[in-house]
ZADOVO-613963 format. One line per field, with one value per residue (C-alpha): z negated, x negated, y negated. Coordinates in Angstrom, 3 decimals, decimal comma, m for minus. Layout:
Z: (Z  ...)
X: (X  ...)
Y: (Y  ...)
***
This chain:
Z: (m58,477  m59,942  m63,123  m63,156  m63,350  m64,644  m63,949  m67,082  m67,783  m65,845  m68,986  m69,658  m66,178  m67,082  m69,421  m66,549  m64,523  m67,520  m67,962  m64,309  m63,940  m63,024  m60,341  m61,361  m60,388  m57,854  m59,243  m59,720  m59,639  m56,725  m53,633  m52,118  m48,525  m47,296  m44,275  m46,095  m44,476  m46,557  m44,654  m45,791  m44,775  m43,798  m42,265  m40,128  m37,309  m37,418  m35,795  m36,087  m36,347  m37,132  m40,952  m40,663  m38,986  m40,236  m42,299  m42,579  m45,304  m42,886  m41,383  m44,830  m45,769  m42,611  m42,372  m46,101  m45,552  m43,099  m44,141  m47,770  m50,170  m52,462  m55,525  m56,479  m59,311  m62,117  m63,319  m65,660  m62,952  m63,967  m61,263  m60,870  m58,708  m55,377  m52,566  m54,934  m57,945  m59,685  m58,997  m60,477  m60,146  m60,296  m60,547  m60,226  m56,411  m55,675  m56,044  m55,336  m54,911  m55,204  m53,124  m53,074  m50,735  m50,210  m47,922  m44,198  m41,223  m39,517  m36,579  m38,965  m39,510  m43,137  m44,688  m45,617  m47,034  m43,442  m42,735  m45,719  m44,827  m41,211  m42,249  m44,449  m41,874  m39,072  m41,121  m41,808  m38,133  m36,433  m39,016  m38,156  m38,506  m41,458  m43,236  m46,973  m47,652  m45,478  m47,765  m50,730  m49,117  m48,930  m51,148  m49,336  m47,088  m45,885  m46,784  m46,357  m46,851  m48,373  m48,676  m47,421  m50,736  m51,792  m50,569  m51,578  m51,255  m50,888  m52,192  m51,243  m54,834  m58,003  m57,743  m60,594  m58,612  m55,265  m56,006  m57,638  m55,186  m51,961  m53,382  m53,991  m50,969  m48,115  m46,046  m44,882  m41,164  m39,228  m37,747  m34,952  m33,726  m34,330  m33,367  m29,764  m29,407  m29,926  m32,045  m34,864  m34,563  m31,074  m31,433  m31,201  m32,576  m31,112  m30,173  m31,097  m34,772  m37,058  m40,741  m44,020  m45,991  m46,791  m43,485  m39,885  m37,535  m34,630  m33,092  m32,609  m31,430  m31,532  m33,268  m34,496  m36,388  m37,201  m37,944  m39,882  m40,356  m43,219  m43,236  m45,125  m47,143  m49,196  m52,664  m54,429  m53,573  m55,352  m54,144  m51,531  m49,595  m49,527  m50,770  m47,785  m44,161  m42,669  m43,651  m41,392  m41,630  m40,079  m39,113  m40,182  m39,556  m43,205  m46,798  m46,555  m43,762  m45,687  m48,743  m46,632  m45,070  m48,530  m49,748  m46,604  m47,014  m43,774  m45,678  m48,904  m50,102  m49,474  m49,028  m49,886  m53,308  m54,040  m54,262  m57,984  m57,428  m56,035  m58,915  m61,243  m58,339  m57,179  m60,717  m60,829  m57,477  m57,691  m55,907  m56,153  m58,654  m59,304  m60,449  m62,109  m60,837  m62,653  m60,967  m60,675  m58,153  m57,967  m55,799  m54,774  m52,451  m50,818  m49,492  m46,344  m47,449  m43,917  m43,068  m44,241  m46,680  m48,406  m48,834  m51,528  m55,036  m56,006  m53,102  m54,183  m57,786  m56,660  m54,807  m57,872  m60,204  m57,766  m58,280  m61,087  m61,575  m64,492  m62,342  m59,638  m62,131  m63,679  m60,582  m57,856  m59,951  m62,398  m65,302  m63,783  m63,605  m65,989  m65,678  m65,154  m66,569  m62,964  m63,122  m60,479  m63,188  m63,830  m67,497  m67,402  m67,345  m70,769  m71,527  m68,528  m68,966  m69,814  m72,747  m72,180  m68,849  m68,830  m66,045  m63,958  m65,537  m63,360  m63,246  m60,051  m61,431  m62,026  m58,544  m57,058  m59,052  m57,849  m54,267  m54,600  m55,951  m52,886  m50,597  m49,924  m50,742  m49,171  m46,455  m45,753  m46,420  m46,751  m44,583  m44,523  m43,031  m45,103  m43,496  m44,998  m43,892  m43,252  m44,302  m47,780  m49,229  m52,559  m51,019  m48,559  m51,506  m53,552  m50,474  m50,304  m53,951  m53,289  m50,396  m52,455  m55,518  m53,417  m51,797  m55,248  m55,443  m51,968  m50,193  m47,069  m46,710  m43,341  m43,736  m41,033  m41,683  m39,156  m38,601  m40,680  m37,854  m36,532  m40,105  m40,520  m37,229  m38,238  m41,613  m39,992  m37,677  m40,502  m38,597  m41,493  m44,027  m46,870  m47,033  m49,176  m50,017  m52,507  m53,205  m54,029  m56,345  m58,199  m60,507  m60,704  m61,548  m60,169  m56,867  m56,563  m57,109  m54,507  m51,884  m52,574  m53,146  m51,601  m48,219  m46,211  m48,520  m46,661  m48,363  m48,825  m47,554  m49,031  m47,046  m50,091  m50,009  m53,397  m54,106  m57,870  m57,730  m55,378  m57,748  m60,722  m58,807  m57,402  m60,888  m62,183  m59,414  m60,270  m64,056  m66,026  m69,173  m69,418  m71,977  m69,729  m66,739  m68,555  m69,433  m65,821  m64,630  m67,216  m65,861  m62,287  m62,992  m64,726  m61,564  m59,418  m61,780  m62,262  m58,569  m57,405  m55,099  m55,425  m56,868  m58,579  m59,609  m61,303  m61,669  m60,875  m62,057  m59,067  m58,529  m55,860  m54,941  m53,732  m53,463  m56,780  m55,040  m54,979  m57,915  m58,617  m57,335  m58,836  m59,859  m59,078  m59,378  m56,599  m53,509  m51,539  m53,590  m55,629  m54,844  m51,428  m52,433  m50,781  m54,128  m54,692  m51,272  m51,427  m54,635  m54,258  m54,233  m53,046  m55,749  m55,047)
X: (m59,256  m60,768  m60,837  m64,267  m65,270  m68,715  m71,707  m73,190  m76,469  m76,765  m76,363  m72,976  m71,485  m69,524  m67,531  m66,661  m65,336  m63,424  m61,725  m60,732  m57,099  m54,446  m51,911  m48,311  m45,739  m43,124  m39,892  m37,111  m33,961  m31,612  m32,454  m30,247  m30,146  m27,788  m28,246  m29,270  m31,767  m33,995  m34,845  m37,937  m38,846  m42,411  m44,011  m46,624  m46,663  m48,728  m52,102  m53,602  m51,741  m55,038  m55,379  m59,165  m59,278  m56,088  m56,514  m53,193  m50,641  m48,075  m50,721  m51,313  m47,648  m46,748  m49,783  m49,756  m46,401  m48,048  m51,667  m52,180  m54,851  m56,685  m55,826  m53,216  m53,014  m50,544  m49,076  m52,054  m54,670  m55,607  m56,446  m54,001  m54,078  m52,278  m53,588  m56,448  m55,499  m58,836  m62,079  m65,461  m69,180  m70,978  m74,367  m75,607  m75,646  m72,670  m69,060  m65,945  m62,182  m59,965  m56,865  m53,286  m52,315  m48,669  m48,944  m48,414  m48,698  m45,382  m46,440  m46,555  m50,318  m51,551  m53,485  m56,857  m60,224  m61,471  m59,251  m60,759  m64,363  m63,742  m62,297  m65,296  m67,868  m66,076  m66,088  m69,809  m70,524  m68,342  m68,329  m64,799  m64,317  m62,215  m62,572  m62,950  m63,948  m67,055  m68,341  m67,928  m69,957  m73,413  m74,706  m72,855  m74,806  m72,048  m68,928  m68,222  m65,318  m66,594  m62,979  m59,550  m58,928  m62,439  m64,220  m67,814  m69,561  m73,346  m74,867  m78,167  m78,590  m76,467  m73,365  m70,893  m68,108  m67,843  m65,560  m62,874  m63,151  m63,207  m60,442  m58,227  m58,954  m59,344  m56,413  m56,904  m56,238  m55,480  m58,676  m56,830  m55,401  m58,231  m61,195  m60,048  m59,865  m63,614  m64,657  m62,224  m63,338  m61,795  m58,759  m55,549  m53,285  m50,349  m48,010  m46,993  m47,760  m48,385  m47,601  m48,342  m46,483  m42,792  m42,026  m43,245  m43,299  m40,935  m39,970  m41,891  m40,353  m43,301  m42,406  m39,134  m39,241  m40,984  m38,846  m40,033  m37,991  m37,976  m40,442  m39,795  m41,034  m42,776  m43,775  m43,609  m39,922  m36,905  m36,506  m39,180  m36,921  m37,453  m34,305  m33,608  m33,398  m35,201  m37,521  m37,360  m39,882  m38,309  m40,526  m39,583  m41,447  m41,825  m40,767  m37,800  m36,177  m36,934  m35,115  m32,137  m32,023  m32,015  m29,209  m27,201  m27,738  m29,736  m32,674  m32,864  m36,353  m38,887  m42,275  m44,492  m44,623  m42,255  m43,559  m43,477  m40,980  m38,474  m38,601  m36,112  m33,840  m33,563  m33,158  m29,897  m28,559  m25,811  m26,730  m30,482  m32,897  m36,398  m39,118  m42,408  m45,545  m48,905  m51,724  m55,214  m56,562  m57,428  m57,160  m60,378  m62,271  m65,416  m67,988  m69,776  m73,411  m74,727  m73,443  m75,144  m74,747  m72,919  m76,270  m77,047  m75,941  m75,218  m72,794  m70,972  m70,941  m69,514  m66,722  m66,023  m65,713  m63,519  m60,391  m57,796  m57,211  m54,839  m52,596  m52,559  m51,525  m48,891  m47,392  m47,836  m47,804  m45,156  m47,204  m47,252  m51,056  m54,017  m57,611  m60,424  m63,012  m64,182  m65,336  m64,687  m63,600  m59,812  m58,838  m56,899  m60,265  m61,080  m63,975  m65,854  m65,165  m68,230  m67,005  m69,655  m68,185  m65,914  m63,772  m65,301  m63,923  m62,098  m64,406  m64,369  m67,140  m69,412  m68,582  m69,613  m72,849  m73,718  m73,017  m75,316  m78,062  m77,554  m77,910  m74,231  m72,236  m70,525  m73,151  m73,187  m69,732  m69,093  m66,338  m65,500  m62,828  m60,829  m58,876  m55,847  m52,913  m49,610  m47,848  m49,363  m46,985  m48,788  m52,231  m50,716  m49,422  m52,607  m54,719  m53,037  m53,889  m57,517  m57,583  m56,100  m58,274  m61,449  m60,684  m60,893  m64,481  m65,284  m65,018  m62,882  m61,258  m59,650  m56,998  m56,539  m53,455  m52,959  m51,044  m52,403  m53,912  m55,874  m56,949  m58,223  m60,092  m61,784  m62,665  m64,261  m66,280  m67,424  m65,802  m65,048  m66,621  m64,290  m62,158  m59,007  m57,272  m56,892  m57,831  m55,056  m56,660  m59,929  m59,893  m63,522  m65,994  m69,112  m67,540  m65,819  m69,097  m70,863  m68,171  m68,004  m71,632  m74,037  m75,363  m73,398  m70,391  m67,108  m65,520  m68,600  m66,843  m69,384  m72,067  m74,328  m77,672  m79,352  m81,953  m81,617  m77,825  m78,123  m80,591  m78,262  m75,308  m77,344  m78,596  m75,008  m73,955  m76,664  m76,744  m75,131  m74,868  m71,601  m72,937  m75,914  m73,586  m71,459  m74,509  m75,665  m72,213  m72,181  m75,518  m74,264  m71,043  m73,050  m75,166  m72,031  m70,493  m73,541  m74,448  m70,810  m71,242  m67,478  m64,836  m62,256  m59,222  m56,691  m55,114  m51,412  m48,593  m46,387  m42,634  m40,679  m37,008  m34,646  m30,940  m29,450  m27,764  m31,184  m32,951  m35,736  m38,644  m42,002  m43,965  m47,690  m50,091  m50,810  m48,976  m50,545  m48,802  m46,076  m42,755  m43,945  m46,198  m45,255  m44,225  m41,874  m40,232  m39,842  m37,803  m35,791  m32,008  m29,027  m26,391  m22,750)
Y: (m105,098  m101,972  m99,983  m98,504  m94,871  m95,810  m93,657  m92,255  m90,528  m87,271  m85,199  m86,807  m86,544  m83,459  m85,665  m87,986  m85,092  m83,794  m87,132  m87,417  m88,273  m85,763  m86,528  m87,218  m84,668  m85,655  m87,132  m84,604  m86,729  m86,299  m88,275  m90,937  m89,728  m92,427  m94,641  m97,839  m100,215  m102,500  m105,692  m107,595  m111,138  m112,011  m115,098  m113,329  m110,818  m107,660  m108,345  m104,861  m101,564  m99,872  m99,984  m99,895  m103,307  m104,952  m108,092  m109,935  m109,306  m107,925  m105,630  m104,190  m103,924  m102,001  m99,721  m98,889  m97,209  m94,785  m94,249  m93,136  m94,277  m91,880  m93,956  m96,491  m99,013  m99,646  m102,940  m103,459  m102,968  m99,406  m96,890  m94,010  m90,861  m90,898  m88,682  m87,744  m85,618  m86,147  m87,958  m88,759  m87,949  m84,610  m86,337  m89,938  m89,820  m87,556  m88,600  m86,588  m86,631  m83,546  m84,224  m82,978  m80,148  m81,165  m84,212  m83,782  m86,107  m86,778  m84,565  m81,604  m81,326  m81,235  m84,101  m82,601  m83,570  m83,566  m86,603  m88,411  m87,582  m88,559  m91,928  m92,736  m91,657  m93,516  m96,737  m96,313  m95,596  m98,221  m101,031  m102,255  m106,003  m107,101  m103,770  m104,418  m100,815  m101,105  m103,849  m101,492  m98,710  m100,264  m97,460  m94,654  m92,313  m89,979  m88,007  m84,308  m81,899  m78,629  m77,434  m78,566  m80,335  m81,433  m84,575  m85,238  m88,583  m88,665  m91,917  m93,527  m94,668  m94,635  m96,811  m96,785  m98,482  m96,764  m93,778  m95,895  m98,756  m96,771  m94,607  m97,612  m99,784  m97,287  m96,062  m92,483  m92,010  m88,788  m87,427  m85,614  m88,941  m91,413  m89,218  m88,845  m92,644  m93,090  m96,072  m96,870  m100,491  m100,671  m98,393  m100,466  m97,706  m99,612  m96,751  m93,173  m93,665  m90,702  m91,219  m89,468  m92,115  m92,540  m94,303  m94,334  m97,310  m96,678  m100,034  m103,287  m106,568  m108,975  m112,219  m110,739  m107,466  m104,182  m101,123  m98,090  m94,916  m92,447  m89,529  m86,300  m84,613  m87,275  m85,986  m89,373  m89,903  m88,384  m84,821  m85,504  m87,897  m91,699  m93,392  m95,659  m94,632  m97,624  m100,451  m103,511  m106,356  m109,455  m112,403  m115,943  m119,203  m120,222  m119,610  m121,988  m119,996  m116,802  m118,161  m119,238  m115,760  m114,143  m116,402  m115,611  m111,875  m111,559  m110,038  m108,049  m109,001  m111,755  m110,108  m113,071  m114,706  m117,579  m121,133  m122,003  m124,840  m122,322  m119,850  m121,568  m122,460  m118,853  m117,538  m119,481  m118,157  m115,549  m112,327  m112,958  m111,430  m112,788  m110,368  m111,352  m109,615  m109,766  m111,652  m110,148  m112,615  m116,288  m119,387  m121,074  m123,353  m121,976  m124,434  m123,242  m123,397  m122,940  m126,433  m129,583  m131,241  m128,358  m126,637  m129,274  m128,320  m131,954  m132,302  m129,135  m130,343  m133,675  m131,885  m129,744  m132,754  m134,689  m132,546  m132,587  m128,859  m129,274  m131,483  m128,795  m126,124  m128,396  m130,001  m127,378  m124,196  m125,460  m124,114  m120,600  m120,431  m120,504  m121,696  m119,206  m121,617  m122,096  m118,462  m115,776  m113,325  m113,461  m113,986  m110,711  m108,899  m110,317  m107,950  m109,353  m113,070  m115,177  m117,323  m119,997  m121,124  m124,156  m125,550  m128,347  m131,520  m134,030  m137,056  m139,186  m141,424  m138,435  m137,185  m140,568  m140,515  m137,005  m138,046  m141,057  m138,794  m136,602  m139,622  m140,396  m143,519  m146,563  m146,876  m143,144  m141,703  m137,980  m136,447  m132,729  m130,488  m127,991  m125,134  m123,411  m121,262  m123,022  m119,811  m120,180  m122,775  m123,130  m123,696  m126,164  m128,217  m128,267  m128,980  m132,400  m133,069  m132,114  m134,570  m137,424  m136,762  m136,535  m139,884  m141,488  m140,250  m141,588  m138,231  m137,830  m134,407  m133,771  m131,078  m128,462  m126,344  m123,554  m120,338  m117,500  m115,493  m118,507  m119,224  m115,660  m115,865  m119,132  m117,628  m114,588  m116,862  m119,198  m122,070  m124,444  m126,781  m125,812  m122,680  m122,966  m119,720  m116,909  m113,328  m110,893  m108,320  m108,779  m105,772  m104,672  m107,449  m105,762  m104,825  m108,188  m110,015  m107,878  m108,453  m112,178  m113,205  m110,708  m111,960  m109,386  m109,321  m108,840  m111,860  m114,059  m117,188  m119,601  m117,673  m117,867  m116,065  m116,433  m113,709  m114,143  m113,759  m110,786  m109,133  m109,453  m108,045  m105,145  m104,250  m104,338  m101,931  m99,449  m99,471  m96,657  m98,800  m100,734  m103,224  m103,996  m104,248  m106,824  m108,919  m108,867  m109,963  m112,764  m114,016  m113,733  m115,639  m118,370  m118,768  m118,974  m121,538  m123,771  m123,841  m124,089  m121,129  m120,872  m123,197  m120,998  m123,037  m120,773  m117,350  m117,301  m115,075  m114,306  m114,197  m112,333  m112,525  m109,803  m109,215  m108,128  m105,183  m103,497  m101,832  m99,356  m101,432  m100,391  m103,495  m103,567  m106,512  m109,004  m110,209  m107,372  m104,664  m106,449  m104,721  m103,516  m100,633  m97,309  m95,820  m98,756  m98,672  m94,881  m95,192  m98,403  m98,027  m100,020  m100,065  m99,494)
***
């Protein structure tokens, strides 16, 4: 997920500020002000129009086009300025962002530091469900706006990750709209949308489509004008109907990543172009440690050794994925990868032995339920392999595929034995570990609560020494690996398909950003 702006010793903090990034100037080429509409296929409806509580992919795709982030990310996972021109720390417990002065909400009001400070303070106050940013702000006391373009962040204790992470993950909302609604955790924001992005939502047909219309001026588009007049997200039941719609010309782009088996097929289709997008996430199985017998390490180890991960990567992923060594740190973040960690080997006999040691066997069989999203075609395929492999070790896995919104609701409620899914962007190891493995972490799906692990992660958050931070993360990942607090299976490179009549997409890592980032959709063009 994140490229860190590490805290340094107080005497060196001036250097951090001096190295703060400068915002890119707006493109100067002539704008295409035609009436083109870009139609994008998705498999899920919008659940929440409020970006502070949204948690589905389509929620993010739609609201990102209206509510700007302080920072963005490039194809290599490096943070880049967006609404913020520069950012950093003035001392170990004070962070800052200096923001642009040329963005306006679609109702004509300027986007100011007061909007940013309000958004942060509202998240801290109301703790909206599903808000990833809240999980990153455990060390944040408050935000203030000493000037229209300056935001200051007061920290409870030093935290070397928070400015970059909050800057990247948080959508800024208009204070003059959200404040009057009371709690941001309860505000539906389901009509009369106000946008400071390249497009504004204007029409909703639940179960069918979501239409957004161009907003001007928008400084990250050519000449300040987004290059297409409308963006339409059209809802389809599954990836197969999406692909058929693309081939028929009913849609211009498929929003979700292609199943690996479809990549070569679509590369050979006339009128279709397939783009590769870097992966910064991983697929995994999380074992709910609040449910017996998953609280026993030998049971989790047995489950880990019962699966043929290489077969999954070869058969399901078509060789388009790599092992992480059963570590939660993606290989792309090579400086943070613990080289001592090896992937759990596929050994049904060892799995049976571990089960027997845990008190399970022919006379006391082990049966568990695994949930997954039916809209996630790749996970749906490997879930069946997990079931079949586990059976060879004497473990019964009952698969429960469900629509994505039900799946997300069950995940939030901890209503599962095994969670099968993936994370889109894991760019900052320290922040990722805190969100995933601290007791109140926003994406702690194993519900682990290990004081030793928590201590290592907390020390890594607070240290100003990068070498020490790396050693602490290595120790933490070893604990996760050895105790199977998470079962990370692979990191996947992603592929997306669009009509070849379209060009100018800006590629960014992960399915969440991919070709659908606001910068990309503000600059895409229809040829001819």
